[in-house]
N, C-alpha and C positions, 0 to 999 in steps of 0.2 A: 269642523265647526258645524254645529247643529243649531238651527233656529226653527221654531215651530209655534203653532197656535197654543199648545199646552206646554208650559215650561219644562224643558228637558235639554240639557247641554252637556258637552264634554267639560270636565274640569280643566282649568287652565294648564295644569301640568301635563295632562294627557293630550292636549290639543296638537302640539307640534309633533308628537310621536305619531299621530294619525295622518299627518301630511306627508305625502310621498313625493319624492323626486321621480320624474318620469323622463329622464334625459334621453332615453332611446325611443320614447314615444311609441310604445309597442302597439301591435295591431289590435287595439281594443275599440276602435271606432270604425265600424263597418258601414253605418248609415251615412248618407250624404247630408250631414247636418247643414242647415242653412238653405237648402234647396226648397223651392216652393212649387206647389202643383201648378200645372198650366192654367191659363185663364178658363173660368167656368164656361160651359156651354149655356146658351139661353135657357132660362128656367120657365117652362110652360106649365099650364095648369095652376097658376097662382091667382086666378081670378081675372076679371076683365082688365085689360090694359087700355087706358084711354087713348084716343086718337092723338097723334103727335108725341107720344111717350118716347123718350130718348134714353139711351144707355151706352156707355163706353168707358174708355180708359184715359186718364190724364196723369201725367208724370211731372213732379216737381223736381227741377234741377237747379244747380247753382254751385258756387264755390262752397267749400266746407263752412259750416256754422253760419248760414244765412237765414235760418229759420224754416227750412223745409219740413222737418219733422214736426215742429210745433204747429205749423200751418195744417199739416195733415190731420193731427189730433183735433184741431179746432173745427175743421170741416166735418169730421166724423162725429164729433161731439163726445168723444171718450178717448182716453189715452190708449193707443195701440202701438205707438212707436216711441222708442226712448229718445230723450232729449238730454243735451249736455252742453256746457260752454266749451268743452274740448272739441277741437276740429276733428273731422273725419270720424264722428261717432257712429254714423250709420254704416253698416257693412252688408246688410242683406236687403233684398227687395221685398218690402212688406206692402200688401195691398189693403187699403182701408176702403170701406164701402159706405157711401152716403145714400140714404133712401129718401126720396122726395115724391110728392104726388105726381109730378110731371116727368120724373126720370130717375135713373139710378147712375150714380157717378162712382167709378172705381178709381181710387187714388193710389198711385204707385210712388212710394217714397224710396229714393235712391241715394247712394253715397254721394258725397260731394266730389266733383271733378277737380283733380289737383295734379301737381307735378309729382309723379310717383318716385319714391326713393327705394322701394322694396318690390318684390314680386307680388306681395299682397296689394300694394298700391296699383300696380299695373292691372291686376285682375279686377279690382274695384272699378277702375276707369273703363275697362272693357264691358263690365256689367252695365254701367251707365249708358254707354253708346249703343249697346244692344237694345236696351229698353226704349231709347228714343224712337227707334224704327218700328216699335210694336204697339205704340199707343196712338190714340186719336189726337190728343193735344199735349204739347210740351209747354209747361209754364216755367219760365226762367225767373228765379228769385234774385232780387238785387236789394240788399239791406239799405234802408234810407239813411242810416247813421254812418255809412261808408261811401266814399266816392267810387265811381266806376273806375276799375283798374285793369291792368294787363290780363289778370286772370279771367275777368268778365269778358274781355274782348276775345281771348283765346276760346272760351267756352262757346260764345255766340258764333264765332267763325266756324267752329266744329259743327255746331248745330245747323248752320246754314247749308251744310252738305246733305242734310236729310230733307229732301224736297217735298215729300208728300204729307208731312206732318204739320198740322196747324200749330202756330207758336204764339203765345201770349207772354207779356212781361208783368211780373208782380213786384211792386215795391213793398218790401216787408219792413217790420219794426218801425212803423211810422209813429208809434207812441213815444219814441225816443228823441224825436226831432220837432222843430217848429214847422208851421204851415209853409213858411217861405222856403225852408230847406226841402220840404216835400215837393214843392213846385219845381225847384231847381233839379231835383233828382229825376222827376218825370221827364223833364226836357232832356237831361243827359241820356236817359234810357231811349228816348225817341231818336236822338242823334246817333247813338250806338247802332240802332236798327238801320239807319240810313247808311252809316259807314260800312256795315257788314252785308248790306243787301238783304236784311231780314225784315219781312213785312209783318209787324206785330198786329195780330187780329184784335188785341185789346191791350191796354196798359192800365193797370188798376193798383192803387195804393191800399194796403191793408195793415192791420195790427192784430196778430193772433192773440196777444196778451189782453188787449183792451176789447177785442171782438169787433173792431171797426171794419166795416165793409166785408166781413167774412161771408155773410149771406149774399151780398152782391157778387162776390167772386164765384160762389156756388151757382148762382143764376147764369153767369156768363159761361162757366164751364159746361153746364148742362146744355145750354143753347148751342154749343159747338159740337155736341155729340151727335152721332147718327141716330135716326129713328130706329127703334127696335125694342123688344121686350126686356124685362129685367134679367140680369145675368146671375144674380144670387138671390136666395130666398129672403124674404122680409125678416129683419131682425139680425141677420149676419152683419157684423161690423168689420170683420177681416177674414181672409182665408189662410192666414198664417197658422201653422200647427201650434198647439198650446206649448209644446216643448220649446219651440223657437221663441215664443213670447216670453216664457219664463226665463230662458237663458239671456235674452236681451235685457230684461228687468234686473237680473242679477248683475250683468255687466254694467248697467247704468249705475247701480248702487256702488259697485266697485270703483267706478270712475270718479265719484264724488270726492273732491278734496285731495286727489293724488297728485304727484309731481308731474310736470309737463311731459317728461320723457316716458312715463309709464303707460298712459292710456292706450297707445297703439300696440303695446306688448301684451295686453290682456285679452284673452279669449275665454269663452265659457261654453261648456258642453254639458247638457243634461243627460246623464247616464241612464237614469231610470225615473219614471214618473207614472203614478197610478194611485187610485183610491185604495186605502188600506182595507184589507179584508176583515170581516168580522165586526165592523162598526155598524151601529144602528143607522137606519136610513135618515133619521133626523139629526144625526151627528157625524157627518162624513169628515174624513181627514185625508187630504191629498199628500202623499209622500213624494218628495222631489229630492233626488240625489244628483248633485252637480259638481263638476270640477272646474276650477278657475286655473287657466294656464298662463304662465309668464315665461319670459325667456332666460332669466338669470336668477341665481340664488338671492342676490341682493333685492331683486324685485319681489321675490316671495316674502321676504321679511317685511317689506313695506305693506303688502296686502294683508299679512297676518297681524301686524302691529305687536306691541308689547304684550306678552302673555295672551295673545289672541284677541286683544280688545277690539282692534279695528275690524277683523273678520266677523266678529259677533255683531258689530254695528252694520256691516254690509248685509249680513244675513237678516237682521231685523228689518232694515229698510226694504230689502228685496221681498221678503215674505209679505209685508204689508201691501206692497204694490201688486204682487201676484194675487193675493186674496181679494183685493179690490177689483182686479180685472176678471178673475174667474169666478168670484162669488163663493169660494169654498175655503174653509180653514186649511192651512198648509203646515206640514212638517218639512222643514228645509234643512238639508244636510249638505254642507259645503266643504270641499277639500281643495287645497292649492298644490299644483304640480308644476314642474319645470319641463318645457319643451324648447330646447335651445334653438334660438334664432329661427323660430317657426315662421316668421313673416317672410323669410328668404328661402325657405326649404319647400320645394314643390310637393314632396311627399307629405310633409306635415300640413301644408295648406290644404291638400286634398282631403285629408282626414278630418280637418276642421270645417270642411264644406266649401272652401274657396276654390 
């Protein structure tokens, strides 16, 4: 399936012939897809840093689908992390960078902590817990439209084992409930802190969709960072490689409207990405060739759709998002392959970067 800035597509009859089963998952992925570079060293020579300037790392954690990614995007001011109403959407650690006159805030978006049913789930949970110990502040998200439950208690109890990290609580999705419900929710969060021996440095209600108290949350987080120079150059919004951002946006488009059992089975790898040679400087075109992996042949049919219709929709939606993020016209070539039971296979997980 090909989607691009300038119309050019496979004919429907040719589409499925181009889609390859890759049941053996051959050694075609040598890079560690999904891995991120280590935190940046302080950036010096960027001009005068005012007295009291602060910089550091904050991590949003919580059960799946509590608004962590949406909150990250709201604070950064641009979409850098995919969002979905499907739980466990986030699989990689993506850092978003917030630039302010008084400080620089590096936001780490993590997968939701959950009861794992696969090896992939276990590795995502390990990723979350590792991140907790490496940041300055952990912000636990509790959606206001849901009551505090066993999953929240389990998460906060686990977080209580991390002694040296400052912890705050964020009541998300406040636009979905009444003021009375927000008050009850804040009291429940405070009580959970007492029950688990967690000393919340702050408890703040926010709505990423409505923009309520997002600036206040940014103020609170920056105030909890250590004093120090900026860690990234001005203007950088993320340190995630463009290949990862493109793959995530493709996966987000593929998740839209699929059946409940399918989202966890979709993985995306960008095989090749680069500016097309021979184009005029004022008319660049970014070529992206990517594979969508599913676990079974029946799932491949769902992703492709009748005569390739759904895959074309995925390509169009993903291309538009990638162009908006990177600011360059895109030629997007998508193929669907099968990697049987990849969520449970250590070898295949490694080749997909997990």
